[in-house]
N, C-alpha and C positions, 0 to 999 in steps of 0.2 A: 268171323275170319279170328283167326288165328290172331292177331294183338287186341282182342276183344278181353282176353283173357290172361297178357300180362296181369301181374298183381305187385298192387303199392305196397311199396319198398321204403321209404324213409319219408318218416311224419316232419322232418324241419324243412321238404319241401312242397306243405301244402301251400304255403303263403307263395313260394315265390311262382310255382305250375302256374298258379293263380296267375302274377301280372305276366306270366307267357304268354297264355290264354287271352291278353289287351295286348298286349303287344303282336301276336296273331291274326286279328284282326285288320293292322295296319300292312300287313304284308301286301306288297300287288298286286294283283292278280293276272291271267291272261289280255282281258282286256285292256289293262292297263300299261301292257307294256303295248297292247297293238297300237293304241292311240300315240303314243309318247312313239313309235315305230315311224306311224304314218304319217307323222307332219314332213313340211315340205325341206324343211333345215333345221339346221344345229339348235338356235335361237328360239323356236316355237319350241320344237323336243324339252330343248332346257326349260321354259315357263311352261311346259305341260307338265312336265315331270317338280317342276317347284311349286304346283299346285297341291300336292302330295304332304300331308305330312304322317313321316318326323323334316321330308324331306324338303318341304317350305322354311325348316329353321338348318339345316343340314347349308343347305345350298345360299346361307347368305354369307356365306366363307370365299363369296366367289363377284367377282368385283366384273364379269364377263362369262357369258355362255361357255368362253372359250379353256376355260379352268373350273368346267365342269368337276376334271379329275381332283381338284383340293375340293370341294363339294362328298363327292364321294369315299374320302379320304377322310372326311371330317365324321359322315354318317358313321360309318368304319368306327372310327375312334370313339365318338356316341352309345354305340350298341354296347361295346366291350364296358365303359363307363355306366354304360345304367345296368347291363348284366350283374357285371361287379357287387352295386353295390346294395343287390338284396339277395342275392345268393350265398346260402350260410359257407358255400366253400368257393372263395374268390378263388384258391388255386387254380380251381378247374378249370376259372374261367383263363389265367392266364395260361392253362398250357394252346388253349385255343390262338395263343396272340402269340402267339412263342416264334412264329415263322415269320413274322411283323422285325421283330427284333434283332430273328438271323440277317434278314436280308439287310436292315440295316447296318452292323455290323460290317458285314460283308461288303457293302459299296463305298463302306468308311474307308475299310483298313486296300483298298483296290486305288481310290483316290488318293490317300494319304500314301502308297507307296510311290504313287506318281507324283509325289509332288503336289497336287493339286491341294486348294485352298478351302480348306472345310470353315471357315469362319463363317460364313452364309449361305447357312441352312438351307432359305429362303430358293435359291438357286439353284440348286439339287436334286436333278429330274428324277424321275421314277423313285424318290423317299417321301416314306408313307409314314405319316407321325401316331398315327397307329401301332398299339408295342405294349410292354408292359416296361420300357423302360426308356423315360426323354431321351430325343435327339441329341443335348448339351448334353446326358451326359455319358450320352455311348463316343460322341465325336471328343471330348475332353480325354477319356479314357484310353482310348488309340493316339489322337495327336500330343497328349502332353502325358501321358500315361498315371491318368487322375482316376484308383479306380474309388475311393472314400466311399461315395456313393452306390456302386456296382453291385449284385448281386456279387456272390464269390463265383460261383459258376460262368459267370461273363466275363469278370477277370481272367482266369485262369482259361479259357476261348480265345481270351483275347491272345494271350500270351505266349499260347499253342500255337496263333497262328503266325505273329511274328516271326518265333522263331523257324518258320516250313519259310515264309517268306527271304530271310536272313540265306537261306540255300540257295532258291532260286524265283524272282517268281513268274509265276503259272496260273492266267485266269481258273485253269480246268483242273491242277490241284485243288485251287481254292474254294470251286465251288462243289469237286468231291469229296472234301475238308466240312465246309459247312453242313451239308446236302447228311455225313455219315452223322455229328456230330446231332445234327439238329431233331435228324429221330432216333438214333439212342434216351436223348434227352426226354424226347416228347413221349416215347414208350413205358420210357421208369418213369414219366411222372404219372401215364394213365394205372399202370401198372400198381400205384400206390394207394390207389380207393379199394379193390381187391374188386371190382364190379366188370361182372361175365360181357356187361354191354359196351362196357368201352375197352377191354382187351379185345374184342371181337369186332369194336370201330377199326382201334389200334393195325389188326395182320391187314384191315381191308385199304388202310391209307398205304402202308409199307406194301402191298400191294402192286394198289394202282404203281405208282413209284419205279419201282423195281422194277414190274413187267414193260411201262415205258421207255424206262431208261434204257434195256436191255433189245428194247425193239430199234430203238434211235440209233444206237449202237451199230446194231448187226445191217441194218438198212444200211449206215452209212461204207460197211462190209469195210472196217479197222480191221488192218495185218496183227496190231499189238492187243486186237477186243478180248480178251482174258484178261489181261493187266485189266485192262477199262473195266473192266466188270468187277474184277475183287476189290480194284477204290473207290467206287462209283454205288456197289448196292450196299442195303442197309440191309441187318438183321429183324428180324421179328415180323415175318410176314407169311402171310399161311403157305407158300411158298416156298421152302429153306433154299438162303442165301447160293448158298452151296449146289444145290439143281441146278441155276440157271445158268450159276459160272460154268456150270460142265456142259451145255450149250456150245460154247468159244467155239468154233471151228467146223459148227453143226450146220448145217441149214435153218432159217429161223420156227422151222415149225416144229422144231423139236422139242421147242418150250410144251408146245400141245401132250404131248407126253406124258409132260408133271404135271401138268391138271386133270384135276380130280373130275371131272365132267361138270356140270350143267353150267350157268350162265358167263363164272372166268372165262371157263376153255374156248365160247360160245363170241363172246370179246375179243378176244383175242385174233381168233379165227376169222373175221367180221377188218379187223384191223389190220392184219397180214393182206387181205382181199384188197381195201382202201390202197394201202402202200402201196402194190404193184398196182392201182388203175390212177391212183392221181397223187401219189406220193405224198399223199398229209395219214395226220391220226386222229381227228376231230372225233369220227365217229368212236376212234376210242375214248376219248377222255372225254366223248359226251355222255357212252354207255355207262363208263366209271362213277359217273358224280349219277347217275340215274340207281344206280347197284347201291351208292352210301347212302342216297337222299331213301330209297326203299327200303334199307338199315332203321338211318333212323327212324321213318316216321312213325314206328314205334312211340315215338315223343307222344304223336296225336293220342296215344287210347292210355296210357300211364295216368294211374291220379295222380299222383304226388312221386313222387322220385328226379333225379338224373336229365331223364330220357328227354321229357320236354325241352330242357333251357341245352342240350346238347345238339337237339330238331331244330331249335331255331338257328344256332350261329350256323348251320349251313344254309339253313334253309337261306337267310338274310346274306349270308356267302355270294347265293348263285344269285341273289338278286342283285346285288349289284353287280357282280362277271358279266349280270346281262346285262345291265344300264350303262355298264362301260362298254360292251359291245355293240351296243346303238348308239348311245350318242361320240364316240370315237370314229365308230362308220359316219357320221353325217359329218363331221369336221373335218374330213378329205373326201365327203365327198360317193360315199362308197355306192350303186345303183340298188334299187331299193331289191330287186333281188335276189343281190347277192344278201343284205341284211340278212333278208328272210329266209334261208339258207341255212346264216351263221344259226340267225336264231330263229328256234324253232317254237313256239309256244303255241 
């Protein structure tokens, strides 16, 4: 296998790679997911999950099975803190939790504009405590213009967002603004490490976002699709933004002409077929996740370097996502066959 030939690179990661190998042993296996999935109700699935370390610790923040989201968020927060404690480049770890910060700022700003009370943070739904900046600091920056404890970049981000909102409130414009800013910061952050692996990973993540955004806009058949594509797509992918925008006003299949064969072109072809048949992009999401995980899986074979850490982050993220699907399905009473369709292990 080609990954067996990946050379060792960074001696600073000798100890961190050893720690990662230890953490990998606690990742849930296919049989573990099956047992959790096959329980008859949410309470039993929750109790089953709580038997596995480290979820046995993270789920202690929940007062009932219905609060499983708090436990999953606690596990993601705990993962961030643990990795940051032993990796020689904690700023690298920060980049992979940056999206949490952007999401929280976006939620706070939208609620603030609508004059909602932001004092009781625990009562705000879908607000993760994971991220590089605490909820209290972000809230005070938005509500009180208190930027003392906030990194400069976030101060500038919030001020720019508020200027946009002074002109006209548009949830869509705010979403586009934060998506562009997030990817700009993320890609620029990874490029500072001068690492081919990280730069290629950034391209794949940008491609995933851009192509999915393009497909959604095309399938909605908006008359202003070129304008929306200009505002929503980001730079930095292997498929240039301008080439994707040029497909505005053309059949959705026109994008295929700009994909240089290989797995990405196949994924997009199947995504178009799936949408025409079922009006969903589930297969696209799953296929792109597999592409990215195949790429990061070189971390299993690198003796020491950044790759094992990054691979673990993506495996852990997928693990939590699958658990969220299973527990949410149990909560709303989704039939087992539909859960099986969503979660294929």
